[in-house]
C-alpha positions as CSV (number, residue, x, y, z in Angstrom):
1,M,-0.1,0.1,-0.3
2,N,1.4,3.2,-0.9
3,I,0.5,6.0,1.9
4,L,1.2,9.8,1.4
5,Q,1.7,10.8,5.3
6,I,1.0,14.9,5.7
7,H,2.1,16.7,8.4
8,N,2.6,20.3,9.3
9,Y,5.8,20.9,12.0
10,Y,4.9,23.0,14.6
11,T,8.0,25.9,15.3
12,E,8.7,23.5,18.7
13,K,9.6,20.2,17.5
14,G,9.1,17.1,19.1
15,G,6.0,17.0,20.6
16,G,3.1,14.1,20.6
17,E,1.8,14.9,17.3
18,D,5.1,14.6,15.8
19,Q,6.5,11.4,17.8
20,V,2.9,9.7,16.6
21,V,3.6,11.0,13.1
22,H,6.9,9.4,13.0
23,A,6.2,6.2,14.7
24,E,3.6,5.4,12.6
25,A,5.3,5.9,9.5
26,G,8.0,3.7,10.7
27,L,5.6,0.8,11.5
28,L,4.1,1.0,8.4
29,E,7.3,0.8,6.4
30,S,8.8,-2.0,8.6
31,R,5.5,-4.3,7.2
32,G,7.1,-3.2,3.8
33,H,4.3,-0.9,2.9
34,T,5.3,2.8,1.1
35,V,5.0,6.3,3.0
36,V,5.8,9.1,1.1
37,R,5.9,12.3,3.5
38,F,4.6,15.9,2.7
39,S,5.4,18.3,5.4
40,A,5.7,21.7,5.9
41,D,7.1,23.7,8.9
42,N,5.7,27.0,11.0
43,I,9.8,27.7,11.5
44,D,9.1,29.4,7.9
45,V,6.3,32.0,9.2
46,G,8.7,34.3,10.6
47,L,10.1,35.0,7.1
48,L,7.1,35.8,5.4
49,S,4.3,39.1,5.9
50,K,1.5,38.7,8.3
51,S,-0.5,39.2,5.4
52,R,0.8,36.6,3.4
53,V,0.6,34.0,6.5
54,A,-3.3,34.7,7.3
55,V,-3.8,34.2,3.1
56,E,-2.1,31.3,3.0
57,A,-3.2,29.5,6.2
58,I,-6.9,29.4,4.5
59,W,-5.6,28.5,1.7
60,S,-2.1,27.9,0.3
61,R,-2.0,27.6,-3.5
62,K,1.4,26.1,-3.4
63,T,0.1,23.3,-1.0
64,Y,-2.7,22.8,-4.0
65,A,-0.9,22.5,-7.0
66,K,1.9,20.5,-5.3
67,L,-0.6,17.8,-3.8
68,C,-2.7,17.6,-7.3
69,E,1.0,16.9,-9.0
70,E,1.9,14.4,-6.0
71,L,-1.7,12.3,-6.5
72,R,-2.0,12.4,-10.3
73,G,-1.2,9.3,-12.1
74,G,-3.0,7.3,-9.1
75,K,-0.1,5.7,-7.3
76,I,-1.3,7.1,-3.8
77,D,-3.8,4.6,-2.5
78,V,-4.7,6.8,1.0
79,V,-3.5,10.3,1.9
80,H,-3.1,10.5,6.0
81,M,-3.7,13.6,7.4
82,H,-2.2,14.5,10.6
83,N,-1.9,18.7,10.7
84,T,-2.0,21.4,8.4
85,F,-1.9,24.2,10.2
86,L,-0.7,27.0,9.2
87,R,1.7,26.5,6.2
88,I,0.0,23.4,4.6
89,S,-3.9,24.6,4.6
90,P,-6.9,23.2,4.3
91,S,-6.5,23.4,0.5
92,A,-4.7,20.0,0.9
93,Y,-8.2,18.5,1.5
94,R,-9.3,20.2,-1.9
95,A,-6.8,18.9,-3.7
96,C,-7.6,15.1,-2.5
97,M,-10.9,15.8,-3.0
98,K,-10.2,16.7,-6.8
99,M,-8.1,13.8,-6.8
100,E,-10.5,11.5,-5.8
101,V,-7.8,10.0,-3.1
102,P,-9.5,8.9,0.3
103,V,-8.3,10.6,3.0
104,V,-7.6,9.9,7.0
105,Q,-7.7,12.3,9.1
106,T,-5.9,11.6,12.4
107,V,-7.0,13.9,15.0
108,H,-4.3,15.3,17.7
109,N,-5.6,18.4,19.3
110,Y,-9.1,20.5,19.2
111,R,-8.6,22.9,16.7
112,M,-11.4,22.4,14.9
113,V,-13.5,22.8,17.8
114,C,-11.6,25.5,19.5
115,P,-9.0,28.5,18.4
116,A,-6.3,27.5,21.0
117,A,-6.5,23.8,20.0
118,T,-6.7,23.1,23.8
119,L,-10.3,23.8,25.3
120,Y,-8.2,25.7,28.1
121,R,-9.0,29.4,28.9
122,G,-7.6,31.6,31.9
123,S,-7.4,29.1,34.5
124,R,-10.3,26.8,33.7
125,T,-11.3,24.0,31.1
126,C,-13.9,25.6,28.6
127,T,-16.1,24.0,25.6
128,D,-17.9,27.4,24.8
129,C,-16.9,26.8,21.4
130,V,-17.7,23.3,20.8
131,G,-20.8,23.2,18.2
132,K,-20.8,26.9,17.3
133,P,-20.5,27.5,13.5
134,F,-17.5,30.7,13.9
135,A,-15.7,30.6,17.3
136,W,-15.6,34.1,17.8
137,R,-15.5,33.8,22.0
138,G,-12.2,32.2,21.4
139,I,-11.4,35.8,19.2
140,V,-13.1,37.9,22.4
141,H,-11.0,36.2,24.9
142,R,-7.5,35.9,23.1
143,C,-7.2,32.4,23.2
144,Y,-4.6,31.4,21.1
145,R,-1.4,32.9,22.1
146,N,-3.2,35.7,23.9
147,S,-3.7,37.7,20.6
148,V,-6.7,39.0,18.7
149,T,-5.1,38.5,15.6
150,E,-3.9,35.2,15.9
151,S,-6.8,34.0,17.6
152,A,-8.7,35.0,14.5
153,L,-6.9,33.3,12.0
154,S,-7.3,30.2,13.4
155,A,-11.2,30.7,13.8
156,T,-11.2,31.9,10.4
157,V,-9.3,28.9,8.9
158,Y,-11.7,26.5,10.5
159,G,-15.0,28.4,10.8
160,L,-14.8,29.2,7.0
161,H,-14.0,25.7,6.0
162,R,-16.9,24.5,8.2
163,A,-18.9,26.6,6.0
164,L,-17.2,25.5,2.9
165,Q,-17.9,21.9,4.2
166,T,-14.5,20.8,3.7
167,W,-14.3,18.8,7.0
168,D,-17.5,17.0,5.6
169,K,-16.6,16.3,1.8
170,G,-12.8,16.5,2.2
171,V,-12.1,13.8,5.0
172,T,-12.9,10.0,4.4
173,L,-12.6,9.0,8.1
174,Y,-11.4,10.4,11.0
175,V,-9.1,8.9,13.7
176,A,-9.8,9.8,17.3
177,P,-7.4,8.4,19.8
178,S,-10.0,8.5,22.6
179,V,-13.8,8.1,23.4
180,F,-13.4,11.9,24.7
181,V,-11.8,13.2,21.2
182,K,-15.1,11.5,19.6
183,D,-17.4,13.1,21.8
184,K,-16.4,16.6,21.2
185,L,-16.2,15.6,17.2
186,V,-19.5,14.5,17.3
187,A,-21.1,18.0,19.7
188,S,-19.1,20.1,16.2
189,G,-21.1,18.3,14.0
190,I,-19.3,15.7,12.4
191,D,-20.7,12.5,11.4
192,S,-20.1,9.9,14.0
193,T,-19.9,6.9,11.5
194,K,-17.2,8.6,10.4
195,I,-14.9,8.7,13.2
196,V,-12.8,5.6,14.1
197,I,-11.5,5.2,18.0
198,K,-7.7,4.3,17.7
199,P,-5.4,4.8,20.7
200,H,-1.8,5.4,19.7
201,F,0.7,2.8,20.4
202,S,3.7,2.2,22.4
203,E,6.7,-0.2,21.3
204,S,7.3,-3.2,23.0
205,P,9.7,-2.6,25.8
206,S,13.1,-2.2,24.8
207,T,14.9,-1.3,28.0
208,V,14.9,-4.4,30.5
209,T,17.3,-4.7,33.3
210,T,17.9,-7.9,35.3
211,Q,18.9,-5.2,38.4
212,K,16.1,-5.6,41.4
213,L,14.1,-2.6,40.9
214,S,13.5,-0.6,43.7
215,R,10.0,1.2,42.7
216,D,9.6,3.3,45.5
217,R,9.3,6.8,43.9
218,L,6.9,8.2,41.5
219,L,7.6,9.8,38.2
220,F,6.9,12.6,36.5
221,A,7.8,13.0,32.7
222,G,6.4,15.7,30.7
223,R,6.7,19.4,29.5
224,L,6.7,22.0,32.2
225,S,4.2,23.9,31.9
226,F,0.7,24.9,33.6
227,E,-1.4,23.1,31.6
228,K,0.6,19.5,32.3
229,G,-0.5,20.1,36.0
230,V,3.4,21.2,37.2
231,E,1.7,23.6,39.8
232,V,-0.6,21.4,41.0
233,L,2.4,18.5,41.6
234,L,4.7,21.3,43.2
235,S,1.5,21.9,46.0
236,A,1.0,18.3,46.0
237,C,4.9,17.7,47.3
238,E,4.3,20.6,49.5
239,L,1.7,18.9,51.5
240,E,3.2,15.7,51.7
241,P,7.4,16.4,51.4
242,D,8.1,12.8,52.6
243,I,7.0,11.4,48.8
244,P,10.1,10.5,46.8
245,V,9.1,12.2,43.2
246,D,11.3,12.1,40.5
247,I,10.6,15.5,37.6
248,V,11.5,14.9,33.8
249,G,11.3,17.1,31.3
250,D,11.9,21.0,30.4
251,G,9.9,23.5,29.5
252,P,8.4,27.5,30.7
253,L,8.3,26.4,34.3
254,R,11.5,24.9,34.9
255,K,12.9,28.1,37.1
256,R,9.8,27.7,39.2
257,V,10.1,24.2,39.6
258,K,14.0,24.5,40.4
259,E,13.1,27.5,43.1
260,T,10.0,25.4,44.6
261,L,12.2,22.3,45.2
262,V,14.8,24.8,47.3
263,S,12.5,27.1,48.5
264,K,10.0,24.7,49.9
265,K,13.1,22.0,51.3
266,L,11.5,19.4,49.3
267,V,14.8,17.4,49.1
268,N,12.8,13.7,48.4
269,V,11.5,15.6,44.8
270,H,14.8,15.5,42.7
271,Y,14.6,17.6,39.2
272,R,16.2,15.8,36.6
273,G,15.7,17.9,33.4
274,F,15.5,17.1,30.4
275,I,17.0,12.9,30.0
276,P,18.1,10.5,26.9
277,Q,15.4,8.5,26.2
278,N,17.3,5.2,27.2
279,E,17.8,7.1,30.6
280,L,14.0,7.7,31.0
281,M,13.0,4.3,30.1
282,M,14.9,3.0,33.2
283,L,13.6,5.5,35.6
284,M,9.9,4.8,34.3
285,Q,10.7,0.9,34.9
286,S,11.9,1.4,38.2
287,A,9.0,4.1,39.3
288,R,6.4,3.1,41.8
289,A,3.8,5.0,39.6
290,L,3.5,7.6,36.9
291,V,2.2,10.7,37.8
292,V,0.0,12.7,35.0
293,P,-1.4,15.9,37.2
294,S,-2.6,17.9,33.7
295,I,-5.4,20.5,34.5
296,V,-6.4,20.3,30.6
297,F,-8.6,18.1,28.5
298,E,-5.9,15.8,27.2
299,T,-6.9,13.9,23.8
300,F,-4.3,11.0,25.1
301,G,-2.0,10.0,27.3
302,K,0.9,8.0,25.4
303,V,3.4,8.2,28.1
304,V,0.6,6.4,30.4
305,V,0.7,3.5,27.8
306,E,4.5,3.7,27.8
307,C,4.9,3.0,31.6
308,A,1.8,0.3,30.9
309,A,4.4,-1.6,28.8
310,L,6.3,-1.6,31.0
311,G,4.2,-2.6,34.4
312,V,3.9,0.3,35.6
313,P,0.8,2.0,37.1
314,A,-0.4,5.5,36.4
315,I,-2.3,8.6,38.9
316,V,-4.3,10.4,36.4
317,P,-7.0,13.1,36.6
318,D,-10.2,12.2,36.4
319,K,-11.4,14.2,32.9
320,G,-10.7,13.8,29.7
321,A,-8.6,10.8,27.6
322,L,-6.8,10.4,30.8
323,A,-9.2,9.0,32.7
324,E,-10.2,6.3,29.9
325,L,-6.4,4.8,29.8
326,V,-6.7,3.8,34.2
327,Q,-9.4,2.0,35.9
328,H,-9.0,3.5,39.1
329,E,-7.6,0.6,41.5
330,R,-7.3,-1.9,38.5
331,T,-4.7,-0.4,36.5
332,G,-3.7,2.5,38.2
333,L,-5.1,5.3,40.4
334,V,-7.5,8.6,39.8
335,F,-7.7,12.0,41.7
336,K,-10.0,15.1,41.6
337,S,-8.2,17.0,38.9
338,G,-6.6,20.1,40.0
339,D,-7.2,19.7,43.5
340,A,-3.7,19.4,44.8
341,L,-4.9,17.8,48.1
342,A,-6.3,14.9,46.5
343,L,-2.8,14.3,44.5
344,A,-1.1,14.0,47.5
345,K,-3.7,11.8,49.1
346,T,-3.3,9.7,46.1
347,M,0.4,9.6,46.0
348,K,0.8,8.7,49.6
349,W,-1.6,5.8,49.8
350,G,0.5,4.6,46.1
351,C,3.5,4.8,48.0
352,N,2.3,3.2,51.0
353,H,0.5,0.1,49.3
354,P,3.4,-1.4,46.9
355,A,1.9,-4.6,46.6
356,E,-1.6,-3.4,45.4
357,M,0.3,-0.5,43.0
358,T,2.7,-3.6,41.2
359,A,-0.8,-5.8,40.9
360,M,-2.3,-2.4,39.3
361,G,1.6,-2.3,37.4
362,H,0.8,-6.0,35.9
363,A,-3.0,-5.1,35.1
364,A,-1.8,-2.6,33.2
365,Q,0.1,-4.1,31.0
366,K,-2.0,-6.9,30.4
367,V,-4.6,-3.9,28.9
368,W,-1.5,-2.2,26.9
369,Q,-1.0,-5.7,25.5
370,E,-4.7,-6.0,24.6
371,S,-4.8,-2.8,23.1
372,S,-1.6,-0.7,22.3
373,T,1.2,-3.3,21.1
374,P,2.9,-2.3,17.5
375,E,1.3,-5.1,16.2
376,K,-2.5,-4.2,17.6
377,N,-2.2,-0.5,16.1
378,Y,-0.7,-1.9,12.9
379,R,-3.7,-3.7,12.3
380,D,-6.3,-1.1,12.9
381,L,-4.2,1.4,11.0
382,V,-4.2,-0.8,7.8
383,S,-8.1,-1.5,8.5
384,I,-9.0,2.2,8.7
385,Y,-7.4,2.6,5.4
386,E,-9.0,-0.2,3.9
387,R,-12.1,1.6,5.1
388,A,-11.4,4.9,3.4
389,M,-10.3,3.1,0.0
390,H,-13.4,1.3,0.4
391,L,-15.7,4.7,1.1
392,Q,-13.8,6.3,-1.6
393,R,-14.1,3.9,-4.5
394,D,-18.3,3.7,-3.4
395,S,-18.5,7.5,-3.7
396,S,-16.9,7.6,-7.3
397,G,-18.1,4.7,-8.9
398,G,-14.8,3.1,-8.5
399,V,-13.3,5.4,-10.9
400,R,-10.4,7.5,-9.7
401,G,-10.2,11.3,-11.4
């Protein structure tokens, strides 16, 4: 099968979307499929005028022409879209419509229903724009980058193409990584029969140690930012200073983390910064549990699945996709989102009940084996492609343009 993979990289590289894009391409190629990559980079935005960026975010003639040329001849069986904001633009969908090639769209964020793509505003989750034909509230509240102009651009791109039915006619099947994401798409007007739920996968554990694991410390691994719940985690550690926690990652709150550990004398909390993947895997494998204190509606939780593959349970909030990944007291623990006291109590319980946490880790690993291995993801992905191709053939009478 020949797959054209389309992805627009953000200025900040290496996030969850990029990881999924690269992992799926590698998975398909390892099974003998051909993956043709079509990409753009938002780092180029700084070289262009604001007016040109705005126009091309809505419709890129360059993208449209290049994609029509790439698809001409019928060598591509299916197009897999990931992100088209800003440089690629929704003209990519129109090119696929013109050439009658099926499109599978993985939904990595909430930009279709929220200018900021996060469903978060100020200090709370927000769904004010979900289901609305135009996200004008997001402009008023400066939801994207605290800018009226940039919020208006994001709202216009998705609002205009909603009116043009690009999201209905230009996408054959949507791939949602969680039920929560599917529900938000349906609430925005997307036909539920066009949405397939396929969680992201984690590779089989590659770092296995024969050393006896202590499993006495908790682990946070992620971006050090407000929306990831770093402030909630720090507050929880202040409430229960004896809890041993490793903090791995980097981000805008790095200074805040380091200063808090010193000023509050949190000697049991170790900040390790950004570390190589093999070291992170070792930390994961030796952790009592993973702590994910995110305060936003996450679309998924790849780090939760990565830890589950290693037999490590997770402590997660009770909202968004994270709550789907953990069954309370079976594969991990669930606490009230944003509540530092609730998190502190949950972390303390986990530290005081090693046998129970080990059993939850084994149960989490079994769930991973059933739902999130590369083999399972490959079968699901190919099935989605085949279904999209079948739907396209039916709609075009079996003839490609």
